N, C-alpha and C positions, 0 to 999 in steps of 0.2 A: 049422830052423836059420835060414832066411831071415827068418821072422817074428820070431824072437828078436833077430836082428841089427837089424832095423828098430826094434824096441822100445827097444833100448839107444841107437840113433843118433838117435831122434826128439828127445829133450831137448837133445842137442848141437846139432842143426839149429835147434831153437827158440831157443836162446841166440844163435846167430849171426844169425838173422833179426831178433831184437829189437834188435840193434845195427847191422843193415844194412837200414834202413827203405826204403820206396818214396820216390823222389825227389819233393820238393814243388816247386810252382811258385815259391814264395817263395825257396827255396834256389837254384834254377836262376837266378832273376832276380839274386840277389846275386852269384852266380858270374860271370854274363855282364857285369854292370855293373862289377864289379871288374876283369875282364879288359880291357874297353875303356878303362877309366881308366888302367890300367897301360901301354897302348900308345899313349895319346893323343899323347905327345910326338913319336912317330914321324910323325904326320900334319902336324906343324908348326902354324903359326898358322892359324886358321880364315879370317879376312879375307873372310867371306862366300863361301868356296870352295864349289863345288857338289860334293857327295859322294853317290855311289850305294852303297847297301848291298844286297848280294845275300844272300838268305835271311833276310829280316827277322823272320820268326816273329811274335811278339806286338808287336814294335816297341820293346822296351826299349832296345836299343842305339841305334836311330835317334833316339829321343826324347832320350837322353843326348847324342848328338852334336849334335843341333839346339840343345840348351840351351847347348852350348859354342860356338855361333856358326856352325856349318856349315849350308849350305843342303842339306837331306837329302831324297833320294828313296830309297824302299825297295821292293824287289820280292821275291816268293816264289812258289812253285808252288802253294801252297794258301792259303786264307784262314783266319785264326785268330779265333775269336769273342771272345777276350779281348784284342784289340789295344788298345794304349795309344798307337799312332801309325799313321797310314794306310799300309798296305802293299799295293802293287799286285800283283795276281795276273797271272802271265805263264806262257808255255808251257814254260819251262825251257830253251829253245833260243835264242830271239831276244829280246834285251834290248829292251824297248819304248821306245827313245829313239833320236834321230838321232845321226849321227856327231859325234865331237869335242865332247861336251857336258859332260863332268865333269873336274874337277881331280883327284878322288880316287875310288877304289873300295875298299870295305871288305867283308870277309866274315869270319864266325866259325863254324868247324866246319860248313862247307857244301861245299867243293870235293870232299871224299871221297865225297859222295853223287851226284856228276855223272858218269855213265858216259862221256860224250863230253867229257871234261875238257880235252883238248888243243884241240879245235875251239872249245870255249867260251872259251878264252883269247883267241881271235881276236875274239870278240864283245865281251869286256871291253876289249880294245885298241881296238876300233872306236869305242866310245862315250867312251873316255878320250882326253883331249887328248894331243898329242905332248909327251913329257917329263912327263906326269901320273904320279901314283903309285898303286900298288895295295898294300893291306895285308891280308894273309890270315893268319888263325889256323887252323891245321890240326892234327889229332890227331897225337900223337907215339907212338913205340914204347913209351914208358913208360906212356902212357894205355892202350894196347891190352893190355900185359902185365898191369897191375893190374886192368883191367876183366875180363880173362879169369879171373883168380884169384878175384875177388870174386863173379863170376857163378857159378862152380862152387860156392863156399862157400854162397852165398845161395840158389841155386835147385837145386843138385844136378843140374846138367845142363851139357853142353858149350855154350859161348857161341856165339851167332850172329855172323856177320860184320856189321860196322858200315857199311862203305862199299861201293863198286861196283868196286873195282880188284883185289881179291884173292879167292881161292877160298874162304877160310875165315877165322875169327877169329885163328887162330894164324899164318897167313902174313901177316896184316895187321901183325904186329909188324915184319916186314921192309918192307912197303910204306909204313908210316908213319915210316920213318927220314927224317932230314933229307936224306940223300943222294938218296933217291927223289924227294922233293918238289923238291929243287934241280935234278935232272936234268930233271924234267918242265917246270919253269919256264924253264930255259935252252933246251930244245928248242922251247918255244913262243915264243921270241923276246924274253923279258924280260931286263932287266938286274937282277941281284940286288944291292940296295944293302946289305942287312943280314939276318942270320939270328939270331934270339934265341928266347926262350921266354916263356911267360905267368906264370912264377913261382908257379904254383898246382898243387896235386895234387888231382885228383878222378877219379872213375871213372864208367863208364857204368852201373854197378850202384848208384850213389849210396852210396859208402863213408861210412857214418855220417851222411849228409845234413847237416843243420844242427848235429848234435852235435859236429862239428868246425868250429871257427870259420875264417873266412877267414885270420886271422893264423896259426893253427896249420897250415893247409894250405900257406901260403907257406913256413913253416919246414920242413915235411915234404918239400917238393919238392926241397930242397937235398940230401936223403938218397936219396929214392926217385924223383926225376926229375919234371920238369914235364909237364903233360898236353897242352900245345900247343906246336908250333913256330910261330914268328911270322916271316913273310917280308915284307920291304919291297921292292917291285919298282918299276922305272921303265919306262915305256912308251917303247920306242925305235922302234916301228913308225910309218911315215908313214900318217896317216889317209887313207882313201880308196884305198889300194893293195890 
């Protein structure tokens, strides 16, 4: 009976897999560049402002921000052989810059991977000028819900957790709420200037990958929810304290 069930289910699974391909680097780059372009107005005029990107990866977003006039430094815990922009490797705990160095700090889908997230906020505040701004894109509950569903459909297994703050992928739906992120930022001493979203729908399982255009993903997010919360924060900590 078990073998017969697998025989009938196999073509169904094959159909879903054909429409849920592995994520390509080109598609991920398109998503990330579109994301940063959408939130660019929140950073204000560049005016040669110094900007620190945390979690630079291949450097796509750092390069984009540099082309828009920002003086960009980018750091990450690992080195990527496909870098398009110089990304410095650091230990994940101590940002390798002196106090009061940057006008802006930017990260995209990074903070959920930092287990010492509250202490790390102090590091960000240390290198950021007083009244400087931090802009963080962090995963939403919608992203976690749809990622769970597509992972089950695509791989026929329970999804693994994505970040470091929940016990499993299902409780991450709770942890990735706007409220959880807001509480964490407030407890860390930030002033929250605005909370918005990235106006895109995508999943960790690469829902249709490039078969769904950016424009279509933007429309779908109005129905199914956006994949990222966007927090604009102001540094109110006195540097050196």
